[in-house]
PDB file with SEQRES, HELIX, SHEET and CRYST1 records, atoms N, CA, C and O in Angstrom:
SEQRES   1 A   82  UNK UNK UNK UNK UNK UNK UNK UNK UNK UNK UNK UNK UNK          
SEQRES   2 A   82  UNK UNK UNK UNK UNK UNK UNK UNK UNK UNK UNK UNK UNK          
SEQRES   3 A   82  UNK UNK UNK UNK UNK UNK UNK UNK UNK UNK UNK UNK UNK          
SEQRES   4 A   82  UNK UNK UNK UNK UNK UNK UNK UNK UNK UNK UNK UNK UNK          
SEQRES   5 A   82  UNK UNK UNK UNK UNK UNK UNK UNK UNK UNK UNK UNK UNK          
SEQRES   6 A   82  UNK UNK UNK UNK UNK UNK UNK UNK UNK UNK UNK UNK UNK          
SEQRES   7 A   82  UNK UNK UNK UNK                                              
HELIX    1 AA1 UNK A    5  UNK A   16  1                                  12    
HELIX    2 AA2 UNK A   34  UNK A   45  1                                  12    
HELIX    3 AA3 UNK A   59  UNK A   81  1                                  23    
SHEET    1 AA1 2 UNK A  49  UNK A  51  0                                        
SHEET    2 AA1 2 UNK A  54  UNK A  57 -1                                        
CRYST1    1.000    1.000    1.000  90.00  90.00  90.00 P 1           1          
ATOM      1  N   UNK A   1     155.095  69.941   7.989  1.00  0.00           N  
ATOM      2  CA  UNK A   1     155.505  71.027   8.863  1.00  0.00           C  
ATOM      3  C   UNK A   1     154.419  72.101   8.846  1.00  0.00           C  
ATOM      4  O   UNK A   1     153.936  72.508   7.789  1.00  0.00           O  
ATOM      5  N   UNK A   2     154.060  72.537  10.016  1.00  0.00           N  
ATOM      6  CA  UNK A   2     153.029  73.567  10.104  1.00  0.00           C  
ATOM      7  C   UNK A   2     153.628  74.851  10.678  1.00  0.00           C  
ATOM      8  O   UNK A   2     154.707  74.843  11.272  1.00  0.00           O  
ATOM      9  N   UNK A   3     152.912  75.937  10.490  1.00  0.00           N  
ATOM     10  CA  UNK A   3     153.338  77.228  11.017  1.00  0.00           C  
ATOM     11  C   UNK A   3     152.921  77.325  12.480  1.00  0.00           C  
ATOM     12  O   UNK A   3     151.732  77.371  12.796  1.00  0.00           O  
ATOM     13  N   UNK A   4     153.895  77.354  13.353  1.00  0.00           N  
ATOM     14  CA  UNK A   4     153.633  77.507  14.778  1.00  0.00           C  
ATOM     15  C   UNK A   4     153.485  78.995  15.089  1.00  0.00           C  
ATOM     16  O   UNK A   4     153.901  79.835  14.291  1.00  0.00           O  
ATOM     17  N   UNK A   5     152.905  79.325  16.224  1.00  0.00           N  
ATOM     18  CA  UNK A   5     152.830  80.741  16.597  1.00  0.00           C  
ATOM     19  C   UNK A   5     154.214  81.404  16.658  1.00  0.00           C  
ATOM     20  O   UNK A   5     154.353  82.588  16.351  1.00  0.00           O  
ATOM     21  N   UNK A   6     155.226  80.641  17.051  1.00  0.00           N  
ATOM     22  CA  UNK A   6     156.587  81.182  17.116  1.00  0.00           C  
ATOM     23  C   UNK A   6     157.103  81.530  15.725  1.00  0.00           C  
ATOM     24  O   UNK A   6     157.701  82.588  15.532  1.00  0.00           O  
ATOM     25  N   UNK A   7     156.874  80.640  14.749  1.00  0.00           N  
ATOM     26  CA  UNK A   7     157.306  80.911  13.379  1.00  0.00           C  
ATOM     27  C   UNK A   7     156.555  82.099  12.789  1.00  0.00           C  
ATOM     28  O   UNK A   7     157.142  82.921  12.085  1.00  0.00           O  
ATOM     29  N   UNK A   8     155.276  82.190  13.071  1.00  0.00           N  
ATOM     30  CA  UNK A   8     154.480  83.319  12.573  1.00  0.00           C  
ATOM     31  C   UNK A   8     155.022  84.631  13.150  1.00  0.00           C  
ATOM     32  O   UNK A   8     155.118  85.629  12.435  1.00  0.00           O  
ATOM     33  N   UNK A   9     155.374  84.633  14.428  1.00  0.00           N  
ATOM     34  CA  UNK A   9     155.934  85.840  15.046  1.00  0.00           C  
ATOM     35  C   UNK A   9     157.259  86.223  14.385  1.00  0.00           C  
ATOM     36  O   UNK A   9     157.531  87.406  14.184  1.00  0.00           O  
ATOM     37  N   UNK A  10     158.080  85.232  14.049  1.00  0.00           N  
ATOM     38  CA  UNK A  10     159.341  85.507  13.364  1.00  0.00           C  
ATOM     39  C   UNK A  10     159.086  86.059  11.964  1.00  0.00           C  
ATOM     40  O   UNK A  10     159.763  86.993  11.533  1.00  0.00           O  
ATOM     41  N   UNK A  11     158.124  85.492  11.259  1.00  0.00           N  
ATOM     42  CA  UNK A  11     157.771  85.993   9.929  1.00  0.00           C  
ATOM     43  C   UNK A  11     157.269  87.431  10.008  1.00  0.00           C  
ATOM     44  O   UNK A  11     157.569  88.248   9.138  1.00  0.00           O  
ATOM     45  N   UNK A  12     156.508  87.735  11.049  1.00  0.00           N  
ATOM     46  CA  UNK A  12     156.004  89.100  11.217  1.00  0.00           C  
ATOM     47  C   UNK A  12     157.151  90.089  11.412  1.00  0.00           C  
ATOM     48  O   UNK A  12     157.108  91.197  10.877  1.00  0.00           O  
ATOM     49  N   UNK A  13     158.169  89.705  12.167  1.00  0.00           N  
ATOM     50  CA  UNK A  13     159.338  90.579  12.343  1.00  0.00           C  
ATOM     51  C   UNK A  13     160.056  90.754  11.011  1.00  0.00           C  
ATOM     52  O   UNK A  13     160.403  91.876  10.639  1.00  0.00           O  
ATOM     53  N   UNK A  14     160.282  89.662  10.290  1.00  0.00           N  
ATOM     54  CA  UNK A  14     160.965  89.746   8.996  1.00  0.00           C  
ATOM     55  C   UNK A  14     160.194  90.625   8.014  1.00  0.00           C  
ATOM     56  O   UNK A  14     160.794  91.302   7.180  1.00  0.00           O  
ATOM     57  N   UNK A  15     158.870  90.615   8.113  1.00  0.00           N  
ATOM     58  CA  UNK A  15     158.045  91.411   7.203  1.00  0.00           C  
ATOM     59  C   UNK A  15     158.157  92.911   7.485  1.00  0.00           C  
ATOM     60  O   UNK A  15     157.793  93.725   6.635  1.00  0.00           O  
ATOM     61  N   UNK A  16     158.647  93.280   8.648  1.00  0.00           N  
ATOM     62  CA  UNK A  16     158.767  94.698   9.003  1.00  0.00           C  
ATOM     63  C   UNK A  16     159.994  95.370   8.397  1.00  0.00           C  
ATOM     64  O   UNK A  16     160.045  96.597   8.313  1.00  0.00           O  
ATOM     65  N   UNK A  17     160.977  94.590   7.977  1.00  0.00           N  
ATOM     66  CA  UNK A  17     162.206  95.180   7.452  1.00  0.00           C  
ATOM     67  C   UNK A  17     161.962  95.829   6.097  1.00  0.00           C  
ATOM     68  O   UNK A  17     161.254  95.286   5.249  1.00  0.00           O  
ATOM     69  N   UNK A  18     162.564  97.005   5.909  1.00  0.00           N  
ATOM     70  CA  UNK A  18     162.505  97.712   4.634  1.00  0.00           C  
ATOM     71  C   UNK A  18     163.608  97.154   3.746  1.00  0.00           C  
ATOM     72  O   UNK A  18     164.785  97.432   3.974  1.00  0.00           O  
ATOM     73  N   UNK A  19     163.244  96.379   2.745  1.00  0.00           N  
ATOM     74  CA  UNK A  19     164.229  95.763   1.866  1.00  0.00           C  
ATOM     75  C   UNK A  19     164.790  96.747   0.853  1.00  0.00           C  
ATOM     76  O   UNK A  19     165.732  96.422   0.129  1.00  0.00           O  
ATOM     77  N   UNK A  20     164.228  97.932   0.794  1.00  0.00           N  
ATOM     78  CA  UNK A  20     164.723  98.952  -0.119  1.00  0.00           C  
ATOM     79  C   UNK A  20     165.991  99.630   0.373  1.00  0.00           C  
ATOM     80  O   UNK A  20     166.630 100.371  -0.375  1.00  0.00           O  
ATOM     81  N   UNK A  21     166.359  99.383   1.623  1.00  0.00           N  
ATOM     82  CA  UNK A  21     167.552 100.017   2.182  1.00  0.00           C  
ATOM     83  C   UNK A  21     168.256  99.073   3.145  1.00  0.00           C  
ATOM     84  O   UNK A  21     167.649  98.566   4.088  1.00  0.00           O  
ATOM     85  N   UNK A  22     169.532  98.844   2.901  1.00  0.00           N  
ATOM     86  CA  UNK A  22     170.314  98.020   3.829  1.00  0.00           C  
ATOM     87  C   UNK A  22     170.794  98.851   5.017  1.00  0.00           C  
ATOM     88  O   UNK A  22     171.383  98.313   5.954  1.00  0.00           O  
ATOM     89  N   UNK A  23     170.546 100.151   4.980  1.00  0.00           N  
ATOM     90  CA  UNK A  23     170.954 101.063   6.048  1.00  0.00           C  
ATOM     91  C   UNK A  23     169.878 101.222   7.125  1.00  0.00           C  
ATOM     92  O   UNK A  23     170.087 101.919   8.117  1.00  0.00           O  
ATOM     93  N   UNK A  24     168.732 100.577   6.926  1.00  0.00           N  
ATOM     94  CA  UNK A  24     167.611 100.725   7.850  1.00  0.00           C  
ATOM     95  C   UNK A  24     167.369  99.410   8.578  1.00  0.00           C  
ATOM     96  O   UNK A  24     167.134  98.375   7.955  1.00  0.00           O  
ATOM     97  N   UNK A  25     167.430  99.465   9.911  1.00  0.00           N  
ATOM     98  CA  UNK A  25     167.192  98.276  10.715  1.00  0.00           C  
ATOM     99  C   UNK A  25     165.926  98.433  11.543  1.00  0.00           C  
ATOM    100  O   UNK A  25     165.118  99.335  11.318  1.00  0.00           O  
ATOM    101  N   UNK A  26     165.776  97.537  12.498  1.00  0.00           N  
ATOM    102  CA  UNK A  26     164.629  97.567  13.407  1.00  0.00           C  
ATOM    103  C   UNK A  26     165.122  97.559  14.846  1.00  0.00           C  
ATOM    104  O   UNK A  26     166.215  97.074  15.138  1.00  0.00           O  
ATOM    105  N   UNK A  27     164.317  98.092  15.727  1.00  0.00           N  
ATOM    106  CA  UNK A  27     164.580  98.031  17.160  1.00  0.00           C  
ATOM    107  C   UNK A  27     163.318  97.507  17.819  1.00  0.00           C  
ATOM    108  O   UNK A  27     162.260  98.127  17.726  1.00  0.00           O  
ATOM    109  N   UNK A  28     163.428  96.362  18.488  1.00  0.00           N  
ATOM    110  CA  UNK A  28     162.309  95.806  19.243  1.00  0.00           C  
ATOM    111  C   UNK A  28     162.521  96.246  20.691  1.00  0.00           C  
ATOM    112  O   UNK A  28     163.392  95.725  21.388  1.00  0.00           O  
ATOM    113  N   UNK A  29     161.725  97.198  21.128  1.00  0.00           N  
ATOM    114  CA  UNK A  29     161.883  97.772  22.462  1.00  0.00           C  
ATOM    115  C   UNK A  29     161.423  96.793  23.535  1.00  0.00           C  
ATOM    116  O   UNK A  29     160.638  95.882  23.270  1.00  0.00           O  
ATOM    117  N   UNK A  30     161.921  96.995  24.745  1.00  0.00           N  
ATOM    118  CA  UNK A  30     161.539  96.104  25.839  1.00  0.00           C  
ATOM    119  C   UNK A  30     160.076  96.258  26.223  1.00  0.00           C  
ATOM    120  O   UNK A  30     159.544  95.435  26.969  1.00  0.00           O  
ATOM    121  N   UNK A  31     159.418  97.298  25.728  1.00  0.00           N  
ATOM    122  CA  UNK A  31     157.988  97.475  25.989  1.00  0.00           C  
ATOM    123  C   UNK A  31     157.126  96.805  24.907  1.00  0.00           C  
ATOM    124  O   UNK A  31     155.898  96.837  24.979  1.00  0.00           O  
ATOM    125  N   UNK A  32     157.780  96.200  23.907  1.00  0.00           N  
ATOM    126  CA  UNK A  32     157.042  95.505  22.840  1.00  0.00           C  
ATOM    127  C   UNK A  32     156.386  94.248  23.412  1.00  0.00           C  
ATOM    128  O   UNK A  32     156.676  93.829  24.532  1.00  0.00           O  
ATOM    129  N   UNK A  33     155.515  93.673  22.629  1.00  0.00           N  
ATOM    130  CA  UNK A  33     154.859  92.430  23.043  1.00  0.00           C  
ATOM    131  C   UNK A  33     155.916  91.357  23.305  1.00  0.00           C  
ATOM    132  O   UNK A  33     156.890  91.251  22.560  1.00  0.00           O  
ATOM    133  N   UNK A  34     155.730  90.568  24.352  1.00  0.00           N  
ATOM    134  CA  UNK A  34     156.696  89.507  24.654  1.00  0.00           C  
ATOM    135  C   UNK A  34     156.937  88.558  23.477  1.00  0.00           C  
ATOM    136  O   UNK A  34     158.040  88.036  23.313  1.00  0.00           O  
ATOM    137  N   UNK A  35     155.911  88.336  22.665  1.00  0.00           N  
ATOM    138  CA  UNK A  35     156.092  87.456  21.504  1.00  0.00           C  
ATOM    139  C   UNK A  35     157.041  88.071  20.485  1.00  0.00           C  
ATOM    140  O   UNK A  35     157.816  87.356  19.850  1.00  0.00           O  
ATOM    141  N   UNK A  36     156.987  89.392  20.321  1.00  0.00           N  
ATOM    142  CA  UNK A  36     157.890  90.077  19.389  1.00  0.00           C  
ATOM    143  C   UNK A  36     159.322  90.069  19.918  1.00  0.00           C  
ATOM    144  O   UNK A  36     160.267  89.870  19.155  1.00  0.00           O  
ATOM    145  N   UNK A  37     159.478  90.283  21.204  1.00  0.00           N  
ATOM    146  CA  UNK A  37     160.810  90.259  21.817  1.00  0.00           C  
ATOM    147  C   UNK A  37     161.437  88.881  21.654  1.00  0.00           C  
ATOM    148  O   UNK A  37     162.604  88.760  21.281  1.00  0.00           O  
ATOM    149  N   UNK A  38     160.654  87.844  21.936  1.00  0.00           N  
ATOM    150  CA  UNK A  38     161.157  86.472  21.812  1.00  0.00           C  
ATOM    151  C   UNK A  38     161.460  86.127  20.357  1.00  0.00           C  
ATOM    152  O   UNK A  38     162.442  85.442  20.071  1.00  0.00           O  
ATOM    153  N   UNK A  39     160.624  86.596  19.445  1.00  0.00           N  
ATOM    154  CA  UNK A  39     160.843  86.321  18.018  1.00  0.00           C  
ATOM    155  C   UNK A  39     162.142  86.961  17.543  1.00  0.00           C  
ATOM    156  O   UNK A  39     162.907  86.338  16.807  1.00  0.00           O  
ATOM    157  N   UNK A  40     162.395  88.192  17.954  1.00  0.00           N  
ATOM    158  CA  UNK A  40     163.638  88.863  17.569  1.00  0.00           C  
ATOM    159  C   UNK A  40     164.843  88.107  18.116  1.00  0.00           C  
ATOM    160  O   UNK A  40     165.847  87.951  17.420  1.00  0.00           O  
ATOM    161  N   UNK A  41     164.752  87.648  19.332  1.00  0.00           N  
ATOM    162  CA  UNK A  41     165.860  86.896  19.928  1.00  0.00           C  
ATOM    163  C   UNK A  41     166.122  85.602  19.150  1.00  0.00           C  
ATOM    164  O   UNK A  41     167.273  85.237  18.913  1.00  0.00           O  
ATOM    165  N   UNK A  42     165.050  84.917  18.759  1.00  0.00           N  
ATOM    166  CA  UNK A  42     165.221  83.673  17.979  1.00  0.00           C  
ATOM    167  C   UNK A  42     165.838  83.965  16.612  1.00  0.00           C  
ATOM    168  O   UNK A  42     166.684  83.207  16.139  1.00  0.00           O  
ATOM    169  N   UNK A  43     165.420  85.056  15.980  1.00  0.00           N  
ATOM    170  CA  UNK A  43     166.012  85.422  14.687  1.00  0.00           C  
ATOM    171  C   UNK A  43     167.501  85.715  14.841  1.00  0.00           C  
ATOM    172  O   UNK A  43     168.298  85.377  13.966  1.00  0.00           O  
ATOM    173  N   UNK A  44     167.874  86.340  15.948  1.00  0.00           N  
ATOM    174  CA  UNK A  44     169.286  86.595  16.229  1.00  0.00           C  
ATOM    175  C   UNK A  44     170.036  85.275  16.419  1.00  0.00           C  
ATOM    176  O   UNK A  44     171.128  85.095  15.881  1.00  0.00           O  
ATOM    177  N   UNK A  45     169.449  84.360  17.181  1.00  0.00           N  
ATOM    178  CA  UNK A  45     170.079  83.055  17.420  1.00  0.00           C  
ATOM    179  C   UNK A  45     170.230  82.253  16.133  1.00  0.00           C  
ATOM    180  O   UNK A  45     171.126  81.417  16.018  1.00  0.00           O  
ATOM    181  N   UNK A  46     169.358  82.506  15.171  1.00  0.00           N  
ATOM    182  CA  UNK A  46     169.427  81.823  13.869  1.00  0.00           C  
ATOM    183  C   UNK A  46     170.315  82.582  12.882  1.00  0.00           C  
ATOM    184  O   UNK A  46     170.408  82.204  11.714  1.00  0.00           O  
ATOM    185  N   UNK A  47     170.965  83.645  13.346  1.00  0.00           N  
ATOM    186  CA  UNK A  47     171.854  84.477  12.523  1.00  0.00           C  
ATOM    187  C   UNK A  47     171.132  85.161  11.362  1.00  0.00           C  
ATOM    188  O   UNK A  47     171.702  85.336  10.285  1.00  0.00           O  
ATOM    189  N   UNK A  48     169.878  85.544  11.587  1.00  0.00           N  
ATOM    190  CA  UNK A  48     169.130  86.272  10.568  1.00  0.00           C  
ATOM    191  C   UNK A  48     169.186  87.779  10.794  1.00  0.00           C  
ATOM    192  O   UNK A  48     169.035  88.557   9.852  1.00  0.00           O  
ATOM    193  N   UNK A  49     169.403  88.194  12.048  1.00  0.00           N  
ATOM    194  CA  UNK A  49     169.601  89.601  12.377  1.00  0.00           C  
ATOM    195  C   UNK A  49     170.846  89.713  13.251  1.00  0.00           C  
ATOM    196  O   UNK A  49     171.284  88.731  13.849  1.00  0.00           O  
ATOM    197  N   UNK A  50     171.415  90.924  13.320  1.00  0.00           N  
ATOM    198  CA  UNK A  50     172.716  91.047  13.990  1.00  0.00           C  
ATOM    199  C   UNK A  50     172.660  91.482  15.453  1.00  0.00           C  
ATOM    200  O   UNK A  50     173.702  91.617  16.094  1.00  0.00           O  
ATOM    201  N   UNK A  51     171.463  91.703  15.988  1.00  0.00           N  
ATOM    202  CA  UNK A  51     171.306  92.070  17.397  1.00  0.00           C  
ATOM    203  C   UNK A  51     170.108  91.315  17.973  1.00  0.00           C  
ATOM    204  O   UNK A  51     169.138  91.065  17.258  1.00  0.00           O  
ATOM    205  N   UNK A  52     170.163  90.950  19.254  1.00  0.00           N  
ATOM    206  CA  UNK A  52     169.032  90.213  19.838  1.00  0.00           C  
ATOM    207  C   UNK A  52     167.741  91.024  19.923  1.00  0.00           C  
ATOM    208  O   UNK A  52     166.663  90.453  20.093  1.00  0.00           O  
ATOM    209  N   UNK A  53     167.840  92.353  19.807  1.00  0.00           N  
ATOM    210  CA  UNK A  53     166.640  93.195  19.853  1.00  0.00           C  
ATOM    211  C   UNK A  53     166.364  93.859  18.507  1.00  0.00           C  
ATOM    212  O   UNK A  53     165.748  94.923  18.443  1.00  0.00           O  
ATOM    213  N   UNK A  54     166.822  93.225  17.443  1.00  0.00           N  
ATOM    214  CA  UNK A  54     166.560  93.761  16.105  1.00  0.00           C  
ATOM    215  C   UNK A  54     167.840  93.992  15.341  1.00  0.00           C  
ATOM    216  O   UNK A  54     168.529  93.044  14.962  1.00  0.00           O  
ATOM    217  N   UNK A  55     168.158  95.251  15.115  1.00  0.00           N  
ATOM    218  CA  UNK A  55     169.368  95.562  14.365  1.00  0.00           C  
ATOM    219  C   UNK A  55     169.135  95.447  12.874  1.00  0.00           C  
ATOM    220  O   UNK A  55     168.076  95.804  12.357  1.00  0.00           O  
ATOM    221  N   UNK A  56     170.157  94.938  12.194  1.00  0.00           N  
ATOM    222  CA  UNK A  56     170.116  94.828  10.738  1.00  0.00           C  
ATOM    223  C   UNK A  56     170.029  93.371  10.316  1.00  0.00           C  
ATOM    224  O   UNK A  56     170.405  92.467  11.062  1.00  0.00           O  
ATOM    225  N   UNK A  57     169.527  93.161   9.110  1.00  0.00           N  
ATOM    226  CA  UNK A  57     169.482  91.815   8.552  1.00  0.00           C  
ATOM    227  C   UNK A  57     170.890  91.361   8.175  1.00  0.00           C  
ATOM    228  O   UNK A  57     171.689  92.143   7.660  1.00  0.00           O  
ATOM    229  N   UNK A  58     171.177  90.103   8.434  1.00  0.00           N  
ATOM    230  CA  UNK A  58     172.396  89.507   7.908  1.00  0.00           C  
ATOM    231  C   UNK A  58     172.117  89.136   6.451  1.00  0.00           C  
ATOM    232  O   UNK A  58     171.005  89.329   5.960  1.00  0.00           O  
ATOM    233  N   UNK A  59     173.115  88.611   5.771  1.00  0.00           N  
ATOM    234  CA  UNK A  59     172.906  88.181   4.383  1.00  0.00           C  
ATOM    235  C   UNK A  59     171.817  87.111   4.317  1.00  0.00           C  
ATOM    236  O   UNK A  59     170.926  87.171   3.470  1.00  0.00           O  
ATOM    237  N   UNK A  60     171.897  86.138   5.213  1.00  0.00           N  
ATOM    238  CA  UNK A  60     170.873  85.091   5.263  1.00  0.00           C  
ATOM    239  C   UNK A  60     169.522  85.678   5.664  1.00  0.00           C  
ATOM    240  O   UNK A  60     168.481  85.275   5.146  1.00  0.00           O  
ATOM    241  N   UNK A  61     169.550  86.629   6.587  1.00  0.00           N  
ATOM    242  CA  UNK A  61     168.317  87.278   7.022  1.00  0.00           C  
ATOM    243  C   UNK A  61     167.641  88.051   5.908  1.00  0.00           C  
ATOM    244  O   UNK A  61     166.414  88.068   5.808  1.00  0.00           O  
ATOM    245  N   UNK A  62     168.446  88.692   5.069  1.00  0.00           N  
ATOM    246  CA  UNK A  62     167.876  89.418   3.925  1.00  0.00           C  
ATOM    247  C   UNK A  62     167.175  88.446   2.985  1.00  0.00           C  
ATOM    248  O   UNK A  62     166.078  88.727   2.503  1.00  0.00           O  
ATOM    249  N   UNK A  63     167.810  87.296   2.722  1.00  0.00           N  
ATOM    250  CA  UNK A  63     167.169  86.279   1.880  1.00  0.00           C  
ATOM    251  C   UNK A  63     165.850  85.827   2.501  1.00  0.00           C  
ATOM    252  O   UNK A  63     164.837  85.710   1.812  1.00  0.00           O  
ATOM    253  N   UNK A  64     165.873  85.575   3.809  1.00  0.00           N  
ATOM    254  CA  UNK A  64     164.663  85.128   4.501  1.00  0.00           C  
ATOM    255  C   UNK A  64     163.577  86.197   4.459  1.00  0.00           C  
ATOM    256  O   UNK A  64     162.409  85.885   4.229  1.00  0.00           O  
ATOM    257  N   UNK A  65     163.955  87.459   4.680  1.00  0.00           N  
ATOM    258  CA  UNK A  65     162.979  88.552   4.656  1.00  0.00           C  
ATOM    259  C   UNK A  65     162.384  88.729   3.264  1.00  0.00           C  
ATOM    260  O   UNK A  65     161.190  88.993   3.125  1.00  0.00           O  
ATOM    261  N   UNK A  66     163.214  88.584   2.233  1.00  0.00           N  
ATOM    262  CA  UNK A  66     162.702  88.680   0.860  1.00  0.00           C  
ATOM    263  C   UNK A  66     161.662  87.597   0.603  1.00  0.00           C  
ATOM    264  O   UNK A  66     160.606  87.868   0.033  1.00  0.00           O  
ATOM    265  N   UNK A  67     161.960  86.372   1.022  1.00  0.00           N  
ATOM    266  CA  UNK A  67     161.010  85.274   0.823  1.00  0.00           C  
ATOM    267  C   UNK A  67     159.740  85.489   1.647  1.00  0.00           C  
ATOM    268  O   UNK A  67     158.631  85.275   1.156  1.00  0.00           O  
ATOM    269  N   UNK A  68     159.908  85.911   2.897  1.00  0.00           N  
ATOM    270  CA  UNK A  68     158.750  86.134   3.764  1.00  0.00           C  
ATOM    271  C   UNK A  68     157.846  87.224   3.197  1.00  0.00           C  
ATOM    272  O   UNK A  68     156.625  87.075   3.179  1.00  0.00           O  
ATOM    273  N   UNK A  69     158.445  88.315   2.735  1.00  0.00           N  
ATOM    274  CA  UNK A  69     157.650  89.411   2.195  1.00  0.00           C  
ATOM    275  C   UNK A  69     157.013  89.037   0.863  1.00  0.00           C  
ATOM    276  O   UNK A  69     155.895  89.460   0.569  1.00  0.00           O  
ATOM    277  N   UNK A  70     157.713  88.251   0.060  1.00  0.00           N  
ATOM    278  CA  UNK A  70     157.130  87.777  -1.205  1.00  0.00           C  
ATOM    279  C   UNK A  70     155.936  86.870  -0.938  1.00  0.00           C  
ATOM    280  O   UNK A  70     154.897  86.989  -1.588  1.00  0.00           O  
ATOM    281  N   UNK A  71     156.091  85.967   0.018  1.00  0.00           N  
ATOM    282  CA  UNK A  71     154.991  85.063   0.361  1.00  0.00           C  
ATOM    283  C   UNK A  71     153.782  85.848   0.856  1.00  0.00           C  
ATOM    284  O   UNK A  71     152.649  85.562   0.470  1.00  0.00           O  
ATOM    285  N   UNK A  72     154.024  86.825   1.699  1.00  0.00           N  
ATOM    286  CA  UNK A  72     152.928  87.651   2.206  1.00  0.00           C  
ATOM    287  C   UNK A  72     152.213  88.374   1.070  1.00  0.00           C  
ATOM    288  O   UNK A  72     150.985  88.460   1.059  1.00  0.00           O  
ATOM    289  N   UNK A  73     152.984  88.895   0.114  1.00  0.00           N  
ATOM    290  CA  UNK A  73     152.398  89.574  -1.043  1.00  0.00           C  
ATOM    291  C   UNK A  73     151.560  88.607  -1.867  1.00  0.00           C  
ATOM    292  O   UNK A  73     150.441  88.932  -2.264  1.00  0.00           O  
ATOM    293  N   UNK A  74     152.097  87.420  -2.124  1.00  0.00           N  
ATOM    294  CA  UNK A  74     151.373  86.418  -2.915  1.00  0.00           C  
ATOM    295  C   UNK A  74     150.078  86.019  -2.225  1.00  0.00           C  
ATOM    296  O   UNK A  74     149.023  85.976  -2.857  1.00  0.00           O  
ATOM    297  N   UNK A  75     150.153  85.729  -0.937  1.00  0.00           N  
ATOM    298  CA  UNK A  75     148.959  85.284  -0.214  1.00  0.00           C  
ATOM    299  C   UNK A  75     147.928  86.399  -0.090  1.00  0.00           C  
ATOM    300  O   UNK A  75     146.727  86.142  -0.163  1.00  0.00           O  
ATOM    301  N   UNK A  76     148.381  87.614   0.094  1.00  0.00           N  
ATOM    302  CA  UNK A  76     147.459  88.745   0.197  1.00  0.00           C  
ATOM    303  C   UNK A  76     146.790  89.014  -1.143  1.00  0.00           C  
ATOM    304  O   UNK A  76     145.585  89.260  -1.198  1.00  0.00           O  
ATOM    305  N   UNK A  77     147.564  88.968  -2.222  1.00  0.00           N  
ATOM    306  CA  UNK A  77     147.020  89.196  -3.557  1.00  0.00           C  
ATOM    307  C   UNK A  77     146.025  88.111  -3.922  1.00  0.00           C  
ATOM    308  O   UNK A  77     144.966  88.402  -4.478  1.00  0.00           O  
ATOM    309  N   UNK A  78     146.353  86.866  -3.617  1.00  0.00           N  
ATOM    310  CA  UNK A  78     145.449  85.757  -3.927  1.00  0.00           C  
ATOM    311  C   UNK A  78     144.141  85.902  -3.170  1.00  0.00           C  
ATOM    312  O   UNK A  78     143.073  85.619  -3.712  1.00  0.00           O  
ATOM    313  N   UNK A  79     144.218  86.340  -1.920  1.00  0.00           N  
ATOM    314  CA  UNK A  79     143.018  86.507  -1.110  1.00  0.00           C  
ATOM    315  C   UNK A  79     142.128  87.601  -1.692  1.00  0.00           C  
ATOM    316  O   UNK A  79     140.909  87.441  -1.756  1.00  0.00           O  
ATOM    317  N   UNK A  80     142.724  88.700  -2.112  1.00  0.00           N  
ATOM    318  CA  UNK A  80     141.946  89.813  -2.658  1.00  0.00           C  
ATOM    319  C   UNK A  80     141.334  89.454  -4.006  1.00  0.00           C  
ATOM    320  O   UNK A  80     140.253  89.936  -4.346  1.00  0.00           O  
ATOM    321  N   UNK A  81     142.022  88.604  -4.779  1.00  0.00           N  
ATOM    322  CA  UNK A  81     141.531  88.238  -6.105  1.00  0.00           C  
ATOM    323  C   UNK A  81     140.368  87.251  -6.027  1.00  0.00           C  
ATOM    324  O   UNK A  81     139.587  87.140  -6.972  1.00  0.00           O  
ATOM    325  N   UNK A  82     140.248  86.541  -4.919  1.00  0.00           N  
ATOM    326  CA  UNK A  82     139.216  85.497  -4.800  1.00  0.00           C  
ATOM    327  C   UNK A  82     137.839  86.052  -4.595  1.00  0.00           C  
ATOM    328  O   UNK A  82     136.878  85.291  -4.479  1.00  0.00           O  
TER     329      UNK A  82                                                      
END                                                                             
């Protein structure tokens, strides 16, 4: 399985969520890049967020965002250490 541009766009949205607060969501405005709008809609369809234009993470979405942000941290740290 490879990372498609669609999956990368979804990971980018998940990486934007502040995991330090469950009271803080995201809003993907209609003026955002079409790839971001589509990614948010797919995350909603997968029950990872509670609104098609962002909103809050669901329980499953929080797990996914934690993993996505951890992976980004690991890959970024490894790149800087090399």
